[in-house]
C-alpha positions in Angstrom: -1.9 -17.6 -14.8 -2.3 -14.2 -16.3 -1.7 -11.6 -13.7 -3.5 -8.3 -13.9 -2.6 -5.5 -11.5 -4.2 -2.1 -11.0 -3.0 0.7 -8.7 -5.9 2.1 -6.7 -6.4 5.8 -6.1 -9.0 7.1 -3.7 -10.6 10.4 -4.6 -9.5 12.0 -1.3 -6.6 9.9 0.0 -4.9 9.4 -3.4 -2.9 6.3 -4.1 -3.7 3.8 -1.3 -3.9 0.2 -2.6 -4.3 -2.1 -5.5 -6.8 -4.4 -7.3 -5.1 -7.7 -8.2 -6.3 -10.6 -10.4 -4.8 -13.9 -11.3 -6.7 -15.5 -14.2 -6.5 -19.1 -15.4 -8.6 -21.0 -17.9 -11.1 -22.1 -15.2 -10.3 -19.8 -12.2 -10.0 -16.2 -11.2 -8.5 -15.1 -7.9 -9.0 -11.4 -6.9 -7.6 -9.3 -4.1 -8.6 -5.7 -3.4 -6.5 -4.2 -0.7 -6.3 -0.5 0.4 -5.8 1.8 3.3 -7.5 5.2 2.6 -6.2 7.8 5.0 -5.4 6.9 8.5 -7.9 4.1 8.9 -7.2 0.4 9.1 -6.3 -1.7 6.1 -9.3 -2.9 4.0 -8.9 -6.3 2.2 -11.3 -8.4 0.1 -10.4 -11.8 -1.4 -12.4 -13.6 -4.0 -11.9 -16.9 -5.9 -14.3 -18.2 -8.5 -14.1 -21.5 -10.4 -15.9 -22.2 -13.6 -15.8 -24.7 -16.5 -14.5 -22.2 -19.1 -17.7 -20.1 -19.3 -18.2 -17.8 -16.3 -22.1 -17.9 -16.5 -21.7 -21.6 -15.6 -19.5 -20.9 -12.6 -19.4 -23.8 -10.1 -18.2 -22.2 -6.8 -16.8 -19.1 -5.3 -15.4 -18.0 -2.0 -15.5 -14.4 -0.9 -13.7 -13.1 2.2 -15.0 -9.8 3.4 -12.2 -8.6 5.6 -13.8 -5.5 7.2 -16.9 -7.6 8.1 -14.8 -10.6 9.1 -17.2 -12.8 7.1 -16.7 -15.6 4.6 -19.3 -16.5 1.9 -19.3 -19.7 -0.1 -21.3 -19.9 -3.3 -22.3 -22.9 -5.3 -24.2 -23.2 -8.6 -25.6 -26.3 -10.3 -28.2 -26.6 -13.1 -31.1 -26.0 -10.7 -30.1 -23.3 -8.3 -27.5 -21.1 -6.6 -26.7 -21.6 -2.9 -24.7 -19.1 -0.7 -23.5 -20.5 2.6 -26.0 -23.4 2.1 -29.0 -21.2 1.6 -31.0 -20.8 -1.7 -30.3 -17.5 -3.4 -32.8 -15.2 -5.2 -30.5 -14.9 -8.2 -31.4 -17.2 -11.1 -29.1 -19.9 -12.4 -26.7 -18.2 -14.9 -26.3 -15.1 -12.8 -22.7 -14.2 -11.8 -21.3 -13.0 -8.5 -20.3 -9.3 -9.0 -16.5 -10.0 -8.7 -16.8 -12.5 -11.6 -18.3 -9.9 -13.9 -14.7 -8.9 -14.9 -14.5 -12.1 -16.9 -17.5 -11.1 -18.9 -15.9 -7.7 -19.6 -12.7 -9.5 -20.8 -14.8 -11.8 -23.0 -16.5 -8.7 -24.5 -13.4 -6.8 -25.4 -11.5 -9.9 -26.7 -14.3 -10.9 -29.0 -15.1 -7.4 -30.3 -18.7 -7.3 -29.0 -20.3 -3.9 -28.6 -22.3 -4.9 -25.5 -22.9 -7.9 -23.3 -25.9 -8.3 -20.9 -26.0 -10.3 -17.8 -27.5 -10.7 -14.3 -25.2 -10.2 -11.3 -25.6 -10.4 -7.6 -23.8 -9.2 -4.5 -21.3 -11.9 -3.5 -22.2 -11.3 0.2 -26.0 -10.8 -0.3 -27.5 -13.0 -3.0 -30.8 -11.3 -2.6 -29.2 -8.2 -4.1 -29.7 -9.0 -7.8 -29.3 -6.6 -10.7 -29.8 -6.6 -14.5 -26.5 -5.4 -15.9 -24.8 -4.5 -19.2 -21.3 -3.6 -20.4 -21.6 -1.3 -23.4 -19.1 0.4 -25.6 -19.7 4.1 -25.6 -16.8 5.5 -27.7 -13.1 6.0 -27.9 -10.8 8.1 -25.8 -7.1 8.9 -25.6 -5.9 8.7 -22.0 -2.7 10.0 -20.4 -1.5 7.3 -18.0 0.2 8.2 -14.6 3.5 7.6 -16.4 2.5 10.5 -18.8 2.1 8.1 -21.8 -0.9 8.7 -24.1 -2.9 5.6 -25.1 -5.9 5.1 -27.3 -8.7 3.3 -25.5 -12.3 2.0 -25.9 -14.6 3.4 -23.2 -17.0 0.9 -21.7 -19.9 1.8 -19.5 -21.3 -0.6 -16.9 -25.1 -0.2 -16.6 -26.9 -1.5 -13.6 -30.6 -1.7 -13.7 -30.5 0.8 -16.6 -28.4 3.4 -14.7 -24.8 4.4 -15.2 -22.3 2.7 -12.8 -18.5 2.1 -13.2 -16.6 3.0 -16.4 -13.6 1.1 -17.9 -11.2 2.1 -20.5 -9.7 -0.8 -22.4 -6.9 -1.4 -25.0 -5.3 -4.5 -26.5 -7.6 -6.9 -24.6 -7.0 -5.5 -21.1 -8.4 -2.8 -18.8 -6.2 0.3 -18.7 -8.3 2.4 -16.3 -11.4 1.9 -14.1 -13.6 4.6 -12.6 -15.3 3.3 -9.5 -17.6 6.2 -9.3 -15.0 8.5 -7.7 -12.0 6.4 -7.0 -9.9 5.2 -10.0 -7.5 2.4 -10.7 -4.8 2.2 -13.3 -3.2 -0.9 -14.8 0.5 -1.4 -14.2 3.0 -4.2 -14.9 5.7 -2.7 -12.8 5.8 -4.2 -9.3 7.9 -1.3 -7.8 5.4 1.3 -9.1 2.5 -0.8 -7.8 3.7 -0.8 -4.2 5.5 2.6 -4.2 4.3 4.9 -1.4 1.9 2.4 0.2 1.7 1.6 3.9 3.7 -1.5 4.9 0.7 -3.7 5.6 -0.9 -3.0 2.2 2.5 -3.5 0.5 2.9 -6.8 2.2 -0.6 -8.0 1.2 0.2 -7.1 -2.4 3.6 -8.7 -2.4 2.2 -11.9 -0.9 -0.4 -12.1 -3.7 2.2 -11.5 -6.4 4.6 -14.0 -5.0 1.9 -16.6 -4.8 0.5 -16.1 -8.2 3.6 -15.6 -10.3 5.1 -12.1 -10.4 
């Protein structure tokens, strides 16, 4: 599987975790793990399976660590179910963690925008009209002090600005999560450097399991 790793930097606490994705032809496995400040470790795990087109996803599992809850989603041609209950989201909507695959589709096919409906993985009544839209080009300086030319992509949710991603060569280089940011890295030692032992262990377990 293609492994995509981002170092996560809180606006106050600084570097404190990572966003990890393992992507195959019909699956994406995501782990977000961080410890901002002196609080407990926060971890979210998400797996989505699809037939090669994410809008036709078949099932997902979302583990909300802080809430100690598990959500199982299913989609067929008639409806979406979450934990066995019908969801308000229409068929073809994507769980929010899976929207990353639409972003990759957009940047790898040269589209200027892509519209979709997404819903909260833990609350399928929370449904939003969304769009990824190219808004220009920028040269970024990475944490390793290397300049890189990128395409800036704005996520719009219900018409308003949300997260921003900067992409190059078919991948996400930087994400702005409305304050916190994450930077892509391929170096395992840089990814885990300076993190608390429990966060480091959660990252290394994911990397060992999925191929790095």
